[in-house]
C-alpha positions in Angstrom: -2.4 -19.7 5.8 -0.9 -16.2 6.5 1.1 -14.1 3.9 4.0 -12.3 5.3 6.3 -10.1 3.4 9.6 -8.9 4.8 9.5 -5.4 6.2 10.3 -2.5 3.7 13.5 -0.5 4.5 12.5 2.4 6.7 9.6 4.9 6.8 10.6 6.4 3.4 10.2 3.3 1.6 6.7 2.7 3.3 5.8 6.0 2.3 6.7 5.5 -1.3 5.0 2.1 -1.3 1.7 3.5 0.0 1.6 6.5 -2.2 1.6 4.5 -5.2 -1.6 3.0 -4.3 -3.6 5.5 -2.2 -4.1 8.1 -4.9 -4.8 6.2 -7.8 -7.3 3.9 -9.3 -6.7 0.2 -9.9 -5.8 0.7 -13.7 -6.6 3.3 -16.2 -7.9 2.5 -19.6 -4.9 3.6 -21.5 -2.7 1.1 -19.6 -4.8 -1.8 -20.9 -3.2 -2.7 -24.3 -4.9 -5.7 -25.8 -7.8 -8.0 -24.9 -7.8 -11.1 -27.2 -8.4 -14.7 -26.6 -9.4 -14.5 -23.1 -6.1 -12.7 -22.2 -5.5 -9.1 -21.0 -2.3 -7.4 -21.9 -1.6 -4.3 -19.7 1.4 -1.9 -18.8 2.9 -1.6 -15.4 5.8 0.0 -13.8 8.3 -2.5 -12.5 10.0 -0.6 -9.4 12.6 -3.3 -9.0 13.8 -2.7 -12.4 14.8 1.0 -12.7 17.1 3.0 -15.1 20.1 5.0 -14.2 17.9 7.8 -12.9 16.1 5.4 -10.5 12.8 5.7 -12.9 10.8 2.6 -12.8 10.8 0.8 -16.1 7.4 0.0 -18.0 6.7 -3.5 -18.9 3.8 -5.4 -20.4 2.1 -8.4 -18.5 -0.4 -10.8 -20.0 -3.1 -12.5 -17.8 -6.0 -14.6 -18.1 -9.2 -12.6 -17.9 -10.0 -14.5 -14.7 -6.7 -13.5 -13.1 -6.9 -10.0 -14.3 -10.3 -9.6 -12.8 -9.4 -11.3 -9.4 -6.4 -8.6 -9.2 -8.6 -6.0 -10.1 -11.1 -6.8 -7.4 -8.4 -6.9 -4.8 -8.2 -3.0 -5.1 -11.9 -2.6 -4.0 -11.7 -1.1 -0.6 -13.6 -2.9 2.5 -16.7 -1.1 3.8 -15.8 1.8 6.1 -12.4 2.5 4.2 -12.0 5.5 2.4 -9.4 6.2 -0.5 -7.0 9.1 0.2 -6.9 12.2 -2.1 -4.2 14.6 -3.2 -4.1 16.5 0.2 -2.5 16.3 3.5 0.7 14.5 4.4 0.7 12.4 1.2 0.4 15.3 -1.0 3.1 15.0 -3.7 4.7 18.5 -2.9 4.7 17.8 0.8 6.1 14.2 1.1 9.5 15.0 2.0 8.7 17.6 4.4 5.9 15.6 6.1 8.3 12.6 6.4 10.9 14.7 8.3 8.3 16.1 10.6 6.6 12.7 11.5 10.2 11.2 12.2 10.8 14.1 14.6 7.6 13.6 16.3 7.8 9.9 16.6 11.3 10.4 18.3 9.8 12.8 20.7 6.6 11.1 21.5 7.4 7.6 21.0 7.0 6.6 24.6 3.6 8.1 24.8 2.7 6.3 21.6 3.8 2.9 22.9 1.7 3.6 26.1 -1.3 4.7 24.2 -1.1 1.7 22.0 -0.9 -0.8 24.9 -4.0 0.8 26.4 -6.1 1.0 23.2 -5.2 -2.6 21.8 -7.6 -4.4 24.0 -10.4 -2.5 22.5 -9.5 -3.0 18.9 -10.8 -6.3 17.2 -9.4 -6.9 13.6 -11.2 -9.7 11.9 -9.5 -11.8 9.0 -11.4 -10.8 5.6 -11.1 -14.4 4.6 -12.1 -16.4 7.5 -13.6 -13.9 10.0 -11.3 -15.0 12.7 -9.8 -12.5 15.1 -6.4 -11.7 14.4 -3.8 -11.1 17.0 -1.9 -7.8 17.0 1.8 -8.0 17.6 3.4 -4.5 18.4 7.1 -4.0 18.0 8.3 -0.6 19.2 11.8 -0.9 17.7 
C-alpha cells in the first residue's frame, strides 16, 4: 500500500513544511505535559488552525505510549541521512531570499535540470523502507 498526499501549494509551502522538520528534534521535554495510565499528553502546533496573524495555535494531544513511541521513531533518520543544521539556504534569516534565487535558477536552467535528471535516473535505485522493493521514479517537469 502506498500513501500519497496531495501536493503542497507551490515551493514556498514546501519550504515551510520542510523547515519545520529539518532543524528540530522530534519533541523536546517541555512539550510533554503528562504521562499517566499508559498515555502521553503533549503540546503541538496545529498549522491548519491559525489565529488572525497566521500563527499556528498550540493544542494538546493524548496518545497511548505505544503510539507515541511509534510516532517518535518515525523521526529517526535512515542510515546515510544527515539532519540539516542552522545554515545554508534553510537558515531562518535567508529563507525568503534563498527561495527567490532558487526560483530564478530553476526558470533559467530547468531544461538542463530535466536533461540531467533523465540521464541520471537510470543510476538511482530507491528501495522501499518497508518491503525493500525497487520504487519507480516518476518525474513531472511541470
